N, C-alpha and C positions, 0 to 999 in steps of 0.2 A: 240449199235448196232439199224437199225431200222428194223421193222419185215417187213419179207417178206413172209407173211401170207395172201392170197386173201381174201377179204372181200365180201360174195355174198349179191347179193342187199338186199335191209331190205324191208319186207313186214310189215309191224310195219305202217300203215297209219301216227303217228303222227311223229314216224321217217323220212318218206318220205314228208309230211308236212314241218314239219321242213328243211328237206334238200334242197327242190323244194325253200322254202322264204332266205337261204340263198343264193344259187347261185341266187336268180335274183336281190338279193341287193345287189349283189357283179357285175353281172353283168349291173345295173341300174347305179354302178358308175365307171363302169371303160370303158374309151373313144376306142369305135370302132377303125379298121382298118378305114384304109382310100380305100375307095372304087376304085375301077379297073376299073371301064368302061370308065374312062376319058385320062385310059392308050395308048400310041401310038405303035402301030406296037408290042402289046401281050406282049412287058415287064414285068413281074411283078416285082412289089414292094422290096426293101429289108427288109430282113424280120427284127425288132424289138425286140429288148428283152424290153418288159415289167418291171414292176417296181416289185419287189414283191408284196404279199397282204400277210401287216402286220395284223398280230392277237394281241390285248395288251389281255396280258396272267398274269394272278395275281396269278394263281395258281390254284383259288376257284374254286366250283360248276359248276358256273353257264361261266365261261373262258372254265374250261376246255370242257366244252360239247361244246362251240363252235369251240376250237381247234379241235375238234374230229370230230366234220362234216364238217371240213375245211379241215381235213384228208384226211377222205369220202370220200369227195368230187373232191379230190386231184386224192385219187385213181383211184377214174372212167373214168380223167382225162377230168371232167368237165373245158369251159372255165374260165381260169380266177385265177385259182386254181393249176396253173402248181409251183407256185413259191411260199411259203408260208417261213414266219418265223413271230415267236411269240416273242414279246417285252413284259417284264416287268419290272418294275419302282419299283428299290430299294428304300426307304425313307428312312430306318433308323427309324422306327419312331414305331414299336415295336423291344421288343427283338426276335426275331425271324423272319423277315428279314433274315439273312443269308442263314438259313435253308427253308424259301421259293423259295427262288435262287435255291438251291439244290436240292429242290420237280422239282419245276421246270424243271429245266435240267435233273434233271432223264428221268420226262416224255416227254419233248421232244425228247432227242437222243430215249427214247423206238418209239414215229412215226416217226422218223425223220424229222421233225424238227429246223432250225437252232434255235437258242436263245438268243436274243438280249438283254441283260441286262443295263439297265441305271441306272445309279446311283445320285443322284440328295442330295439337303440338305436343306430340311424345313425351314424355318426360324416359329417358334412358337411364336406366339404373343397369348396372349387369350386363347378360350376357342377352336379355328376353324383353 
């Protein structure tokens, strides 16, 4: 179940800078809505549902920090963060691959973010 606890705005300058950087990156990558200036008769454009923002989520520290920042921006109702989804690639290359999926699932449940697990088969050739 997602936490309903309200997050207070951060006073940490590093965290504020990270939040601003993530917000700016998403805004730069998100196509802008059509301008309404050309509409005739005051008609309003239909609301279009945008695709969710997908966060690549391995469950490690870096992707957990990114997902946490995205959730904070979603909770602050920042543009482009309304619909989040975490995507985890289960490659099966390590013995703990199933445990990583469960770790990701628990964290996503706690944050209220849907988790899309993609299982892939990797052809192992040589060392890479």
